[in-house]
Backbone bond lengths (Angstrom), bond angles and torsions (degrees), N, CA, C in turn:
res aa  C-N    CA-C-N  psi(-1)  N-CA   C-N-CA  omega(-1)  CA-C   N-CA-C  phi
1 M - - - 1.460 - - 1.533 109.06 -
2 A 1.321 116.61 131.00 1.461 121.60 179.80 1.530 109.88 -76.15
3 L 1.344 115.75 137.53 1.462 121.67 179.90 1.528 109.80 -78.27
4 F 1.305 115.73 127.91 1.458 120.77 178.70 1.528 108.32 -86.40
5 T 1.340 118.33 121.41 1.467 122.70 -178.12 1.522 110.20 -124.96
6 T 1.307 114.09 174.81 1.466 119.96 -179.95 1.527 112.21 -67.92
7 Y 1.340 117.50 -18.37 1.450 119.96 -178.22 1.525 112.81 -69.61
8 N 1.340 116.87 -23.70 1.466 119.20 176.37 1.527 111.88 -118.25
9 Q 1.321 115.87 14.50 1.462 120.72 178.80 1.528 110.17 -81.79
10 V 1.312 116.42 137.27 1.467 121.85 -179.48 1.529 109.24 -105.17
11 G 1.354 116.01 141.03 1.462 120.44 175.25 1.513 114.36 88.64
12 K 1.324 116.79 25.08 1.467 119.11 179.27 1.529 109.95 -69.90
13 A 1.340 117.15 139.48 1.468 122.22 176.91 1.529 109.55 -77.83
14 E 1.317 114.71 145.98 1.466 119.44 177.01 1.525 110.56 -71.97
15 S 1.321 115.91 151.70 1.458 121.89 171.89 1.527 106.93 -121.06
16 V 1.339 115.74 96.66 1.465 121.79 -174.76 1.524 109.29 -124.69
17 S 1.323 116.95 133.15 1.462 120.82 177.12 1.524 110.31 -62.14
18 D 1.320 115.53 145.55 1.456 120.21 178.75 1.531 110.90 -92.91
19 L 1.322 116.32 21.30 1.456 121.85 176.92 1.520 109.01 -121.13
20 I 1.328 116.31 144.03 1.459 122.33 174.29 1.522 107.65 -117.21
21 S 1.324 117.43 120.77 1.452 121.77 -178.36 1.525 110.07 -89.58
22 L 1.319 116.53 123.27 1.464 121.91 176.33 1.527 107.48 -90.33
23 I 1.327 117.52 110.21 1.466 121.39 -172.25 1.525 112.79 -96.93
24 T 1.318 118.28 -3.94 1.464 120.90 178.35 1.524 109.72 -85.40
25 P 1.339 118.83 128.35 1.472 119.80 176.64 1.528 110.59 -57.35
26 S 1.323 115.89 133.01 1.463 119.94 -177.06 1.521 112.47 -127.14
27 D 1.330 117.45 15.20 1.459 120.15 178.90 1.528 110.42 -69.37
28 T 1.320 116.26 141.34 1.467 122.14 176.26 1.530 107.93 -131.18
29 P 1.327 118.21 73.38 1.474 120.41 -172.45 1.513 113.78 -62.62
30 M 1.340 117.73 -38.76 1.465 119.64 -178.61 1.525 110.69 -66.18
31 F 1.330 116.57 -50.17 1.455 120.64 -179.67 1.524 111.15 -63.06
32 S 1.329 117.16 -37.70 1.460 120.99 -178.10 1.525 112.05 -66.49
33 L 1.345 117.17 -28.58 1.454 120.52 179.97 1.528 113.01 -82.22
34 M 1.320 116.21 -19.01 1.467 120.06 -174.38 1.521 111.88 -81.08
35 K 1.329 115.31 145.89 1.453 120.72 172.14 1.530 108.84 -84.40
36 T 1.309 116.29 153.17 1.467 120.67 -179.33 1.520 110.42 -109.99
37 E 1.303 115.04 153.36 1.461 121.61 178.85 1.520 108.96 -148.62
38 K 1.311 117.04 136.13 1.463 121.17 179.22 1.532 109.37 -75.69
39 V 1.324 115.47 139.04 1.464 120.63 176.76 1.524 108.60 -122.55
40 A 1.339 115.87 158.44 1.467 120.33 -175.80 1.518 111.82 -126.08
41 A 1.328 117.01 26.74 1.460 120.96 178.34 1.528 108.71 -153.26
42 R 1.334 115.72 169.06 1.465 118.97 -179.78 1.528 111.95 -69.32
43 T 1.331 116.38 -27.61 1.457 121.05 177.04 1.520 109.54 -117.69
44 F 1.309 115.61 154.06 1.460 121.98 -178.66 1.521 107.93 -128.75
45 S 1.326 116.34 131.79 1.463 121.44 -178.18 1.522 110.38 -112.06
46 F 1.316 115.71 149.23 1.457 121.23 175.25 1.520 108.14 -147.09
47 L 1.331 116.23 152.07 1.455 122.02 -174.30 1.520 111.03 -101.50
48 E 1.312 114.99 143.34 1.464 122.47 -179.21 1.522 107.49 -129.39
49 D 1.312 117.34 126.38 1.456 121.10 -176.09 1.523 110.06 -121.48
50 T 1.318 115.73 161.16 1.459 121.77 -178.89 1.519 110.14 -137.17
51 L 1.330 115.91 162.36 1.455 123.23 170.87 1.525 108.30 -105.79
52 R 1.335 116.99 152.93 1.456 119.29 175.18 1.519 109.46 -65.88
53 A 1.326 115.56 162.95 1.454 120.00 178.99 1.524 110.17 -66.96
54 G 1.321 116.24 147.70 1.456 120.49 177.81 1.523 111.22 -65.60
55 S 1.315 116.27 145.56 1.470 120.67 -179.13 1.522 109.80 -149.56
56 L 1.325 115.84 169.76 1.455 120.39 176.32 1.526 108.70 -67.43
57 N 1.314 117.30 119.25 1.462 122.41 -174.54 1.521 107.98 -121.39
58 A 1.321 116.39 95.40 1.462 121.95 -179.75 1.525 108.78 -142.80
59 K 1.316 116.88 125.20 1.459 121.77 -177.90 1.534 110.19 -118.65
60 A 1.287 114.45 147.23 1.466 119.19 176.69 1.526 109.90 -72.51
61 E 1.318 115.79 146.64 1.456 120.95 179.86 1.531 110.15 -61.46
62 G 1.315 117.16 128.19 1.448 122.32 178.06 1.512 114.72 83.36
63 S 1.335 118.38 1.73 1.463 120.47 -178.59 1.520 110.82 -74.75
64 A 1.349 115.34 158.25 1.463 120.54 179.89 1.524 110.44 -75.57
65 A 1.327 115.35 149.15 1.467 120.33 178.47 1.525 110.53 -69.41
66 T 1.310 115.86 142.92 1.461 121.99 177.15 1.515 108.74 -108.92
67 M 1.329 116.29 120.62 1.460 119.91 -177.95 1.534 110.34 -74.58
68 V 1.320 115.33 141.53 1.465 120.31 179.52 1.524 109.32 -106.41
69 T 1.324 115.74 161.31 1.460 121.19 174.48 1.522 108.85 -84.17
70 L 1.306 116.42 119.77 1.468 120.01 -176.99 1.520 110.85 -75.32
71 L 1.313 114.95 146.62 1.458 121.33 177.66 1.522 109.47 -94.30
72 N 1.315 116.39 135.05 1.456 120.62 -179.16 1.528 110.16 -93.08
73 A 1.318 115.59 155.02 1.465 120.09 176.34 1.524 110.28 -71.46
74 T 1.321 115.52 156.89 1.465 121.52 178.53 1.525 108.69 -108.50
75 E 1.320 116.62 132.15 1.460 120.83 178.63 1.527 109.87 -89.31
76 R 1.319 115.83 125.07 1.462 122.19 176.16 1.523 108.73 -108.69
77 T 1.313 117.00 148.98 1.464 120.41 178.84 1.525 110.47 -135.22
78 N 1.308 114.98 156.47 1.457 121.73 173.32 1.527 108.05 -150.21
79 N 1.303 115.98 158.84 1.460 121.37 -178.07 1.524 111.66 -93.19
80 T 1.307 115.90 154.46 1.454 120.13 165.28 1.532 107.83 -81.69
81 Q 1.307 115.89 153.25 1.470 121.26 -178.19 1.522 108.95 -133.90
82 I 1.309 116.30 133.16 1.465 121.65 -179.57 1.527 109.29 -91.08
83 L 1.319 116.24 124.58 1.464 122.00 176.91 1.530 108.48 -112.40
84 E 1.325 116.92 138.52 1.462 121.02 -173.51 1.527 110.75 -137.02
85 E 1.317 114.95 144.60 1.472 122.39 171.79 1.531 106.19 -145.95
86 S 1.322 117.27 93.70 1.462 122.06 -174.47 1.519 111.27 -100.59
87 F 1.334 116.77 147.28 1.462 121.16 176.77 1.524 109.22 -155.20
88 Q 1.335 116.23 161.79 1.459 122.89 177.73 1.514 109.87 -125.83
89 I 1.328 115.79 136.56 1.461 121.99 178.62 1.522 108.25 -135.09
90 S 1.313 116.85 132.40 1.463 120.22 179.56 1.527 110.54 -72.99
91 R 1.330 116.87 156.74 1.459 120.93 177.96 1.523 111.37 -64.98
92 T 1.315 115.82 -31.99 1.466 119.06 179.06 1.523 111.02 -64.08
93 S 1.351 116.55 -35.79 1.462 120.08 179.18 1.524 111.77 -61.64
94 D 1.343 116.55 -32.17 1.464 120.01 176.80 1.521 112.52 -81.76
95 A 1.320 116.57 -22.63 1.470 120.12 -175.09 1.521 112.78 -82.97
96 I 1.328 117.75 -31.24 1.464 119.78 -175.91 1.526 111.06 -75.08
97 K 1.326 115.49 160.01 1.455 120.75 178.81 1.524 109.69 -78.04
98 T 1.328 116.21 131.35 1.471 121.33 -178.13 1.519 110.08 -131.74
99 H 1.323 115.59 166.70 1.463 121.98 177.10 1.524 109.83 -99.73
100 G 1.322 117.41 139.20 1.447 121.90 168.55 1.513 116.61 81.63
101 R 1.316 119.28 2.05 1.461 120.39 176.80 1.517 109.26 -156.84
102 A 1.341 114.43 152.46 1.456 119.40 178.20 1.515 109.93 -70.34
103 T 1.328 116.21 -49.61 1.465 121.69 174.90 1.520 108.19 -141.21
104 E 1.322 115.78 156.73 1.464 120.34 178.27 1.527 110.70 -64.56
105 T 1.337 116.38 -38.02 1.463 120.10 -179.61 1.524 111.36 -62.94
106 A 1.320 116.72 -42.80 1.463 120.04 -179.67 1.520 111.01 -62.51
107 M 1.332 117.02 -44.24 1.457 119.92 -178.73 1.525 111.24 -66.64
108 Q 1.324 117.10 -46.14 1.457 120.26 -177.94 1.529 112.09 -67.73
109 T 1.339 116.76 -31.34 1.464 119.72 175.76 1.521 110.48 -65.49
110 G 1.327 116.25 -43.53 1.460 120.08 177.53 1.518 111.93 -60.90
111 K 1.332 116.57 -42.63 1.464 120.30 177.85 1.527 111.18 -64.74
112 A 1.327 116.60 -39.34 1.467 120.17 -179.40 1.524 110.87 -64.33
113 L 1.323 117.11 -41.00 1.455 120.08 179.56 1.526 111.12 -64.72
114 K 1.323 117.16 -40.79 1.467 120.10 176.77 1.528 110.68 -64.62
115 T 1.317 116.56 -38.86 1.466 120.69 179.83 1.516 111.07 -65.38
116 I 1.331 117.57 -41.89 1.462 120.97 178.63 1.532 110.44 -63.56
117 K 1.330 117.07 -39.70 1.460 119.78 177.19 1.524 110.88 -63.35
118 K 1.336 117.16 -38.30 1.461 120.27 176.04 1.532 110.97 -64.51
119 D 1.331 116.92 -39.65 1.466 120.38 177.57 1.531 110.81 -64.65
120 L 1.332 116.68 -39.31 1.456 120.32 178.36 1.526 110.34 -65.76
121 E 1.314 116.73 -42.33 1.469 120.80 177.03 1.523 110.61 -60.23
122 F 1.335 116.20 -41.03 1.461 120.64 178.88 1.524 110.70 -64.24
123 S 1.340 117.19 -40.57 1.456 120.64 178.61 1.520 111.76 -65.85
124 L 1.326 117.00 -29.28 1.457 120.90 -179.25 1.522 112.17 -78.09
125 I 1.329 117.30 -50.30 1.469 119.50 -172.03 1.527 113.84 -131.58
126 G 1.321 118.35 -2.81 1.458 119.52 -176.13 1.507 114.87 -95.13
127 V 1.336 117.21 -5.01 1.454 120.13 -175.34 1.528 108.46 -149.98
128 D 1.328 115.72 148.91 1.465 121.44 174.77 1.521 107.37 -87.06
129 Q 1.330 116.09 89.95 1.461 121.80 -170.99 1.525 110.91 -115.73
130 A 1.327 116.69 119.60 1.457 121.29 176.73 1.525 109.82 -83.08
131 A 1.322 115.82 154.85 1.466 120.57 177.71 1.521 110.15 -66.22
132 V 1.328 116.15 134.58 1.462 122.07 178.23 1.524 107.32 -127.59
133 N 1.318 117.02 115.20 1.454 122.47 178.80 1.525 107.67 -119.33
134 T 1.310 116.95 98.55 1.459 121.40 -169.58 1.523 111.27 -119.62
135 N 1.333 115.16 -162.31 1.462 120.01 -179.37 1.525 110.89 -82.67
136 A 1.318 115.15 -176.37 1.463 120.38 -174.10 1.526 113.15 -65.87
137 G 1.341 118.01 -21.72 1.452 119.65 -176.08 1.511 114.77 -89.33
138 T 1.338 118.10 -4.76 1.469 121.96 -177.44 1.519 109.41 -122.04
139 P 1.324 118.61 134.67 1.466 120.36 -178.85 1.527 112.14 -62.79
140 R 1.334 115.31 136.64 1.463 119.98 171.51 1.521 109.59 -75.51
141 R 1.322 115.03 151.68 1.460 120.00 175.66 1.526 109.17 -134.18
142 M 1.305 115.02 141.97 1.459 119.18 174.88 1.525 108.82 -88.32
143 A 1.308 115.92 157.48 1.459 120.29 175.94 1.522 108.74 -74.76
144 S 1.319 116.88 132.46 1.456 120.57 177.30 1.529 109.69 -70.50
145 I 1.326 115.92 169.47 1.460 120.61 -176.17 1.522 111.35 -58.53
146 I 1.327 117.73 -41.10 1.464 120.28 -176.70 1.517 111.09 -63.92
147 N 1.339 117.35 -28.71 1.458 120.29 178.99 1.521 112.65 -83.55
148 Q 1.323 117.24 -2.85 1.455 120.78 175.06 1.527 112.02 -102.33
149 M 1.325 116.29 2.15 1.461 121.12 178.90 1.519 109.55 -90.81
150 S 1.322 115.67 136.94 1.463 120.15 -178.98 1.515 112.65 -89.01
151 T 1.329 117.46 -18.77 1.461 120.91 -177.55 1.518 109.19 -130.86
152 A 1.318 116.85 130.03 1.465 121.94 -179.61 1.521 109.62 -104.69
153 V 1.331 115.65 144.66 1.465 122.90 177.87 1.511 108.30 -132.44
154 D 1.318 117.18 141.09 1.463 121.40 176.63 1.524 109.09 -63.24
155 S 1.319 116.42 114.39 1.466 121.30 -177.57 1.520 112.43 -107.84
156 G 1.336 117.02 12.00 1.446 119.98 178.76 1.504 113.71 80.26
157 A 1.333 117.60 31.20 1.458 120.52 -179.96 1.525 111.76 -70.37
158 N 1.317 116.40 -26.18 1.460 120.80 179.54 1.529 109.87 -76.72
159 A 1.309 116.76 130.32 1.466 121.15 -177.51 1.524 111.87 -61.36
160 T 1.335 117.25 -29.65 1.473 120.65 180.00 1.524 112.05 -84.15
161 D 1.311 117.73 -6.16 1.464 122.04 -179.89 1.525 107.88 -138.78
162 P 1.342 118.24 72.35 1.469 122.02 -168.74 1.525 113.21 -71.85
163 L 1.331 114.03 174.61 1.452 122.17 178.10 1.520 110.36 -62.40
164 T 1.343 115.77 138.56 1.466 122.20 174.98 1.522 108.62 -131.66
165 E 1.327 115.68 165.93 1.462 119.43 178.42 1.531 110.58 -65.13
166 A 1.334 117.11 -34.78 1.463 120.24 178.24 1.523 111.10 -62.68
167 K 1.334 117.27 -40.18 1.464 120.80 178.31 1.529 110.79 -67.03
168 L 1.320 115.88 -36.67 1.463 119.68 178.32 1.525 110.84 -63.63
169 L 1.330 116.72 -43.75 1.458 120.79 179.13 1.525 111.06 -65.85
170 L 1.328 116.52 -39.31 1.460 120.22 178.51 1.530 111.09 -64.66
171 A 1.328 116.93 -39.21 1.466 120.43 178.33 1.521 110.73 -62.70
172 G 1.337 117.28 -41.77 1.460 120.68 177.92 1.515 111.81 -64.91
173 Q 1.326 117.00 -41.64 1.457 120.75 178.96 1.529 110.92 -64.70
174 T 1.334 116.58 -44.78 1.464 120.78 -179.37 1.514 111.26 -63.14
175 A 1.338 116.96 -40.42 1.463 120.60 178.91 1.523 110.76 -62.52
176 Y 1.335 116.26 -41.21 1.468 119.63 -179.55 1.524 111.28 -66.25
177 V 1.330 117.34 -45.05 1.465 121.33 -179.91 1.525 110.74 -62.91
178 A 1.348 116.43 -32.72 1.470 120.63 -179.40 1.520 112.52 -80.57
179 G 1.336 117.57 -2.40 1.461 120.01 175.19 1.508 115.25 109.01
180 S 1.324 118.36 7.59 1.464 121.25 -179.29 1.526 110.29 -106.03
181 S 1.313 115.04 160.25 1.459 121.21 175.54 1.523 108.45 -135.64
182 P 1.346 117.46 72.55 1.468 120.55 -173.78 1.520 112.37 -69.04
183 N 1.324 115.87 141.51 1.466 120.87 174.82 1.519 112.23 -126.32
184 V 1.336 116.95 5.60 1.456 121.56 176.71 1.529 108.69 -131.21
185 L 1.318 116.31 132.09 1.453 121.93 177.03 1.520 108.23 -111.10
186 M 1.327 116.61 126.56 1.457 121.02 178.15 1.522 109.10 -116.92
187 V 1.326 115.65 128.57 1.460 121.03 178.28 1.517 108.88 -131.68
188 K 1.327 115.64 157.17 1.457 119.37 176.87 1.527 109.24 -72.34
189 P 1.348 118.33 160.33 1.470 120.95 -175.11 1.522 114.16 -52.46
190 A 1.336 118.05 -39.38 1.468 119.79 -179.11 1.522 110.98 -64.49
191 D 1.333 117.42 -38.11 1.466 120.52 -179.28 1.519 112.01 -75.49
192 S 1.337 118.11 -20.12 1.462 119.59 178.28 1.525 110.92 -63.49
193 Q 1.339 116.86 -31.17 1.460 120.04 176.60 1.524 110.77 -70.15
194 I 1.331 116.68 -36.66 1.457 119.77 176.26 1.523 109.91 -65.45
195 L 1.340 116.05 -42.11 1.466 120.56 179.24 1.520 111.21 -62.31
196 A 1.329 116.84 -41.31 1.468 120.32 178.15 1.521 110.65 -62.93
197 G 1.337 116.59 -30.76 1.455 120.68 179.68 1.512 113.75 -68.30
198 F 1.352 117.70 -15.98 1.460 119.54 177.29 1.527 111.01 -60.30
199 A 1.343 116.68 -28.97 1.462 120.05 -179.34 1.521 111.94 -66.36
200 A 1.338 117.17 -21.40 1.458 121.24 -177.88 1.514 112.52 -99.82
201 A 1.335 117.28 11.25 1.458 120.14 -178.46 1.521 110.61 -63.21
202 S 1.319 116.29 143.73 1.459 120.91 -179.80 1.523 109.88 -64.67
203 G 1.345 115.55 145.94 1.458 120.22 179.64 1.508 114.09 92.95
204 R 1.341 118.13 -6.24 1.456 120.54 177.54 1.532 108.71 -98.70
205 N 1.302 115.83 127.76 1.463 120.70 -176.51 1.518 110.85 -89.30
206 R 1.343 114.99 144.83 1.461 121.49 176.77 1.520 109.16 -131.83
207 E 1.307 116.36 136.28 1.454 122.37 178.68 1.520 108.83 -96.49
208 L 1.339 116.72 109.21 1.457 121.07 -176.30 1.524 112.59 -109.42
209 S 1.343 117.48 5.93 1.461 119.42 -176.91 1.525 112.38 -69.89
210 Q 1.331 116.67 -25.40 1.456 120.27 -177.34 1.522 113.48 -98.50
211 T 1.301 116.95 -3.68 1.457 120.04 -178.48 1.516 109.93 -150.99
212 K 1.314 116.23 153.70 1.455 121.87 177.33 1.529 110.64 -104.25
213 T 1.320 115.95 7.52 1.458 120.29 -176.65 1.524 109.99 -107.15
214 L 1.311 116.49 128.79 1.458 122.63 173.17 1.515 107.85 -113.29
215 V 1.324 117.36 112.96 1.449 122.33 -176.89 1.516 109.23 -96.07
216 N 1.320 116.28 118.66 1.465 121.73 -179.21 1.525 109.03 -96.52
217 V 1.342 115.35 70.00 1.461 120.06 -179.34 1.518 108.62 -154.80
218 V 1.306 116.26 149.18 1.459 121.52 175.43 1.517 107.95 -115.01
219 D 1.348 117.20 106.28 1.456 120.95 176.36 1.525 110.72 -85.97
220 L 1.328 116.50 -33.20 1.461 121.47 -179.25 1.509 108.05 -137.00
221 Y 1.320 116.64 120.07 1.458 121.87 178.74 1.519 107.05 -110.34
222 V 1.314 117.75 114.96 1.455 122.87 -176.65 1.517 109.61 -106.56
223 D 1.315 116.41 122.80 1.466 122.61 178.10 1.518 106.24 -114.32
224 V 1.338 116.72 109.94 1.453 121.52 -176.25 1.521 109.13 -114.23
225 T 1.314 116.40 125.60 1.452 122.28 175.51 1.512 107.86 -114.58
226 S 1.326 116.49 119.64 1.469 120.84 -178.40 1.519 109.96 -89.68
227 V 1.306 116.00 136.55 1.460 122.14 177.03 1.511 108.54 -117.88
228 H 1.334 118.23 123.75 1.463 123.15 -178.89 1.529 109.54 -115.36
């Protein structure tokens, strides 16, 4: 008698997980840190002001006041940019029974929103994009973050001249002198490995008597400059 097995059985039910794993990175750290504001025009303006440089300020007792030349604010502008992710789904696709989603439209809408956020993140920090304000037939573009910076510093973008701790410190110093006080450092994935390597720099002491684990990562990099 021949043994009846599943290999020749007809009508077997599928065994499919009811979960769909999204394996594409979808983090948008720059966009997530930014505050949002509603605008009512194709371009948006904002004002930037400065203080004069510090100087020796000492007046003789009873002397007359000396009027100074006031500094005016500077108007900055940027464009709005339209981002799109369009798709079509038949009603039948939503009506049939599927695995891992309530409806095809719901799942694809969620994916589209994540994709648009990734495109926005790319427009902000993933590309050197100048502002383009054109006619109705050409897409507008906003200026990327790098094009809104007034001072550039070598950050090791060249493969033959990679990121170093000295360049990182110089970037922080330059940002402060230019009027910024950054508390978040963003690097591309390849540079994150270089940054983690700062923990292994020679001359830095580590206490391993209480643990057998050596973590080669920098979660918080503190740069403190003392002024006396």
